[in-house]
N, C-alpha and C positions, 0 to 999 in steps of 0.2 A: 768547552770540552766536557767530557763526562767525568764525574768525580772518581777519585781513585780510592779503593778500599785499603784499610790498614794491613790485614794479613796478606801475604804476597801471593798465595795460590788458592786457597780455599777459605770459605767462611766456616770455621770449625773450632777445633781445640785451641788454636792460638788466639782466638778472640777473647775479649775480656769477660770475665764470669758475671753472670747476672742471674736473677731469680726467674723462675718460670711459673710462679704462683698460680694458684687456681682459685676458683670460688665464683659465686654469682649471687643473685638476689634472692634465689629460691631456697626455701627450707627443704630439708629432706623428706622422705616419705612419711616419717612420723608426724611431721608437721602439716600434712595434708597437701603438699605441693608435688609439682612434677620434679623428678630427680634432676639435679643440676647438669648432668651429662646428657639430658634429653636433647635429641637432634632438633635444631631449628628448622622448621618447615621451609622449603625452598620457594618462598612467596615474596621475596624482595622486601620492600619497605613495609609491607603489612605486618611483619613480626614486630616492628617498632610502633606503628600507629595502629594497634589493634583496638577493637571496640571496647574491651574491658580491661581494667586494672584490678588485681586482687588486693584491695586496700585493707581487707579484713577489719571492717569498721567495728566489730564486736570486740576487738582486742583493746586492752588499755595497759598502762604501765604496772598493773598488779597482776597481769596475765603472763605466765612464763613463755607462752607462745610468742608474745610480742618481741621478746628478746632474742628469739631465734632467727629473726630476719638478719641477713648478712649486711645490708647497706641501708641505713636509715637516713633520711633528710628531714630535718626539723627546722621550722621558722618560729621565732617567738619575739615578742616586744621587750623593751627594756624592763617592763614591769613583770615579765615572766608569763604573760598571757600567750597561749599557743595560737599560732596563725595557720600553720600548715604541718601536716605529717604525712610522709609517704605511706605509712602503715598505721592502722589503728584510728580510733576517733579522737580528734583534737581535744574535746572536753574531757577525755579520760586520761590525758597525758599532762595535766597541770602539775602534778608532783615532779615529773621529770623536767619539764621546762622551768619550773620554779627553782629546782636545784641547780640546773645549768646556769640560769640567770644569776643565781647567787655566787656560783663559782667564778664566772667572768668578772662579776662586780668586785668580789674579794681580791682576785688577782690584780685587777686594775688598781684597787686601793692600796695594796701591799707593795707592789713592784713598780708600778707605772705612774703613781700620783704626782711624781716630781716633774715629769716633762709632758704627760698627757698625750704623747705621740705614739704609744704603742699599746698593746693589749694582748690578751691570751690568744695564741694562734692555734696551738694543738697540744694534746697530751696523749699519751699511750697508756692503756690499762689492759694488761694481759695481751690478747690477740687483737684487741680493738684499738683503733685510732680515732680520736675525737678532734675534728678540724672545725675552727670557728672563723667566721667572717662577719665583721660588723659593718653594716650599711645603714647609715643614718640611725633611726631608732629601732632598727631590726637586727636581730642576731640570726644568722643562718648557720646550722650545724650539720655536718656529715659525720655519722658514726659508722665505721666500716671494719669488717674483718675479712675483707676480700683480697688483701694485698695491695690496695691502692696506695699510691704515693701522696704525700701531703699536697704538692703543687697541683696534682690532678683533682684532688678533692676540692681545693680552693677554686680551680677553674670551673668545676662542676657547680659550685655554689654561686659563683659569679654569674654563670649562664642562667641558673634558676632566678636570681635576683633580676637579671635583665628581662626575663620572660614576665615576671610579675610587673615590672615597670612598663612593659609593652601593653599589658592588660589594663593597668590602673593609673599609670603615670606616677610621678614623684609626689603628686598631691597627697597621696595617702600617707607618705612619710611626714609631711607637714601636719596633717591631722593628728597623727600619733604624738608628735612632739608637743602639740597644744593640748592634747587630751590623752595622756599616757594610759589610761584605763579603757580607751576605746577598743571595742571588740572587732577586730578586723576580719573575723571569719564571716560576718555577714556579707561583706563585699567580695570575699574570696569564694563564696559559694558558686559551684559550677566550674571552677578552674582547675580542679583536681586532675582531670583527664589531660589537660594541656601541660601542666607541670610534670606529670608522670611520664608522658610521652617524650618530653624533653630529656628527662633522666635516662630513659631507655636509649634514646638517640645517642647521648653521650657516652653511654657504657657498651653499646652494641655496634658502634661505628667509629671510624677515625675522626668524626666531626668534632669531638672534644679537643683534639690536638691542633685543629686548624680553624682559623677565623675566615671562613669563606663559604661560598655556595657551590653546589655540585650541578654542573651543566649535564644535560641529556646528550649523549653521543648522537650525532646526526650527520649526514652527508652535508658538506658546505652549501650546496645548492638548496637543500631543504631549510637549512638554518637562515640563509638570506631571504628566502621566501617568507619565513615566519617573522623575521625582523621587519621586512617591508610592510607586511600586513599590520604590525604593531605601530610602525611609524606613521602610517596613513591615519591612525586614530588620533587626531589632534583635538584636545579639549582644554580650555583654559583651567588654570589652577590645579593641574595635575603634576605631581612630583615625578612619579615614574609609573611604568607599567611593565608587566612580564607575563609570559606564558610558561606554565608549569605543567609537568607530567609526573604524577606522584610528587615526590619532594624535589625532583630535579628540575632545572630551569631550561626551557627551550630557547627563549629569547628575552632580552631585557633592553628597554629604552628609557631613558630618564630626561628630565628637563635640563637644559644647558646650565641653569643656575643651581642645580641640586646634584650632589655626588652621593649616591646611596651607600650606606654601610652595610656590608654583607651580614654582619651579625643581626642588625635590625631586621633585615629582610628575612633571614632564616627564622627569627622568632615569629614573624607573621606566617611563614610557610608552615611552621609547627602548629600554630593555631588553626590554620585551615585543614591540615591533615588530621588533627585531632577531633574535628567537629564534623560529623556527617551532615548536619544541617547546613553548614557553610558551603558544602559541595552539592547542594540541591537548589535548583532555581537560581535566583539572584539575591545577593546579600549586600548589605551596606552596614558596615560595622566600624566603630571607633577603635583605633590602634594608636599607640604611642611609638614615636621613633626616638628612643632615649639618646642616641648619638647626635640627633639634630636638635631636639627640644624635649627634655624629659618632663616638662610641666604641662604639655598640651597634646591634644589628640589630632591626629590626621584621620581620614575616613577611607576605609578600604572598600572598594567595589569588587565583588567576587562572583564569578559565574563559571560554571563548568559546562563543557559541550556534552550534551545528553549521551548516555551510554559509553562514556570514556572517562579516563583519568586526566584529561586535559583541561586545565583551568586558565582563565583570564583574569588578571588582577590589576586594578589601577589604584593608586594612592592619591587622594585629593586633599587639598588644604581646605576646601569649602565643603560645608555640611548641608548646603541648600538643597531642597528637593529638585530644583531644576538641574543641578549638577548630576544627580543620580541619573535622571532620564537622558541627559546629554551623553554621559558615559555609556549608558545602556545601549544607546543607538549605535555608538562607535563600536561597542563589543560585539553587536550583531554583525556589523560589517567585517570585523576581524574573523568571526566564525565563518562567514561566507567565503572570504579570501583564503582561509586555511583549507576549506573543503575543495575549492576550485583548483588550488595548486597541488593537491595530493599530499600535503605536509602531514596531515593527520594519519595517513597510511604509513608513512616513514616513522612517525612518532610511535605508532602502535607497534610496529616491528622492533623498534629500539627498546621499547618498554619490555617486550617479551625477553629480550637478550641482555637486559641490564640487571645486575652489574656485570660488566665485561669480564669474561673469564680469560685470563692470560694463558692458562694451560691449553684451552681449545685454540686460541689465536696462534700460538706457537705451532701447534700440530697442523692446523689447517693452512697457515701461511696465506690467508685470504683477507678480505675487507670486512670482516665482521666476526661475531662469535656468540656463543650462548652464554647466558648468565646463570644464576643459581637455580632457576627454574627451567632452564632450557635443556633439551635432550641433545644428543649427538646429531650433527647435521653436516651435510656436504658443504664445501666452500661456496657452491653456487647458491645455496639456500640462505646465505648471509647477505643477499642483495635486496635493497629496497627499490622502489620504482617511483617514477613520476607519472603524471596523467597527461595525456595529450588528446584533446577532444573526447574526454571521458573514458578513454581506453588506456590501459597500462602500455607504456612503450619504452621509455629510456630507463635502462637499468643503472643504478648507482649504488655503491657499497656503503654500508654503515661506517666502515673504517677504511682507511687507505689501503689499497692492496699491497701485498709483499710476496716474495718468492717463498715457496715451501722450504722450511728449515732455516730461514734467515734468522728467526728469533727462537732457536731450539732451546737455549737456556732458560727462557721464560716458562717452559713446561714445568720446571721445578719450583716456581714461586708459590708460596702459600698465600701471601697477600702483598699488594703493593699500593702505594698512593703517591700522588705527586701534586704539590700545591704551588701556585704562582701568586706570591704576595701582591704584586702590582695589579693583577686582575681580581684579586679576592676570590679566586676559583680553585677548585681541587677536582682531581680525578681519583676514584677509589675502585680498585678491581674487585672482582668476587673473590671470596675466601675459598680456598681449594676444598673439594667435597669432604676430605677426611678430617677437616678442622671445623666443620659446621656444627658444632655443639655449643650450647650456651657457655659452658666452662671455657672451651678453647677459644671461642670468638672473643670473649672478655679478656682472656689471657693474652691474646695478640695485641689488642689495643692498649692494654695496661702496660705491656713492655715497650711499646712506642713511648709512653709517657715516661718511663724510667730512662729511656735514652735521652729524651728532651731534658729531663731534669739534670742529667750529667752534663749537658751542653749549655746550661743556662748562663754560665759565666764565661764561656768560650767565645773568642773572637771569630766572627764569621769571615770566610767560609770555614766551617767545622764539620766533623763527621765522628761517628762512633759506632762500634759493633759490640753487642753483648750476646753472650751464648748461654742457652739453657741446656739441659740434657739432650734435647732433640732438635732445637731450633736456633737460628741465629737472627738477630734483629739489628737492622742497619738503618741509621738515620743520618741524613746529610742536610746541614742547614746553610744556606747561602742567601745573599741579597735577592737574587733572582728567582730561586726556587727552593722548596723543602722536598726532600724524597724520603719515603718510608718503605722499608723492604723487610719482609719475613720470609725466610727461606730455610730449608732443612740444613742441618750441619753437614759440612763437607762439600757443598756445592762450590763451584769455581767463583772467584770474585768477579769474573767476567759478566756474571749476571747483572751486576750493578751498572756497568756501562751500556750493556744491552737494553736494560729497561729504560735508561735515560735516552738512548737513541730511538727506542720505540716510541716514547712519549713525543719526542721532537718530531717524528715522522707522522704523528697522528694529531698534532696540536689543533689543526684546523677542523678536525672532526670531534674532539672531546672538550674543546674550550670555546668560550665566546671571546674570540680575539678582538673583535670590533666593539667599540663603546658607542653605539648610535645614541643620538639626542634628538629631541624635538626643537 
């Protein structure tokens, strides 16, 4: 059954009060940045995995400009040595990291020395909140004045730590324990782009609230063809393999003896998306799977189909040169199979229309829709095709067809997401055009975090609705699914059930329902 909303007739004034906070990572015009209400270009994932991050390396903790950034992420060792800073040069922040190290040390000494089971978690200073996470010999700190909640800040720091473990393994922590004065910046060199992309992914997408992967919407027949192409690539000592388009997953096949963790795989996806060199030619790079073994490396074979965003990835336990060539040969066969089946055409059409716009879907009542970068199109233009003898013939829709007007309430949705914990997969719709500014996008996802925080002690199934001046945010948490909705105030609560039913009707198109194995 579809979940039932709290307010009886409309999501509006009767909903619980909540903050609509604003803010972002960008300084104002005086700081030399784009204004925080600048519209995010409609280019999908490229706004997150952009080529450059403004680190402002000339800044240090004696420069007033450094303090104007709205969200800092700092990592330092027990000895106070800086390891990473989102903004500014690490060597110019030793006074700040030293002071923070002294603060956490004194708090532990004064308040937690008796049991040793707790430590400083956060404190508030004016409009700033300082959140601390201790992981082995490392302290991770997020300093924010964006209206972030403490649980979201901790979740962000945990993701950052997981990304570092994916790059370096837990061996670096052992080194720091044995040599407290070891300068970790040497081995962190070149990882800034990866960590900064992860932070943007967490703050500009629903990804922070969900421990899952986002599949690429595809017709079931195209998905099956992609899975078959991947299943036919049999190589010993391979844990899993997947096809990706941008950051979304087309197909995933794993070894029968290995169950992939979605967060581990998403960290590898972020590494690939953050490095243009990994998307050129063939690459063979070590990566750690912390949920499998945080002390050892696996080896990722990565290749992209020329002139496309479609990548083929295999994770191998063997680092032998022969393994690379064996996987390379199978990857070539996968490419040929994808080209023969016409899957690449379907993938390209899906990429153009992702993320899916529920507003257009409701209006068109057809089997597909335009995304953030797509223009208006007729229902017939949302069809993809298969090949037959080299010619386009059979028409099949990106999404399951529906009658015009069947989902009319979806036209009012600002944003919606749906997560299936058992599959470790989620669907996230496009943000409606009037909310595509940095400030508003971050506000949407931040309010989802507030809802989750209010439900953290509730017994599932549970649900909550909070209201701002103009929006309502609804989150439903159950064993089988999590639902996130942002809608204008005053809209009928029927939109909740309608979105739930729409997802159920589209499951075969927007999720990887099968778990194929070698």
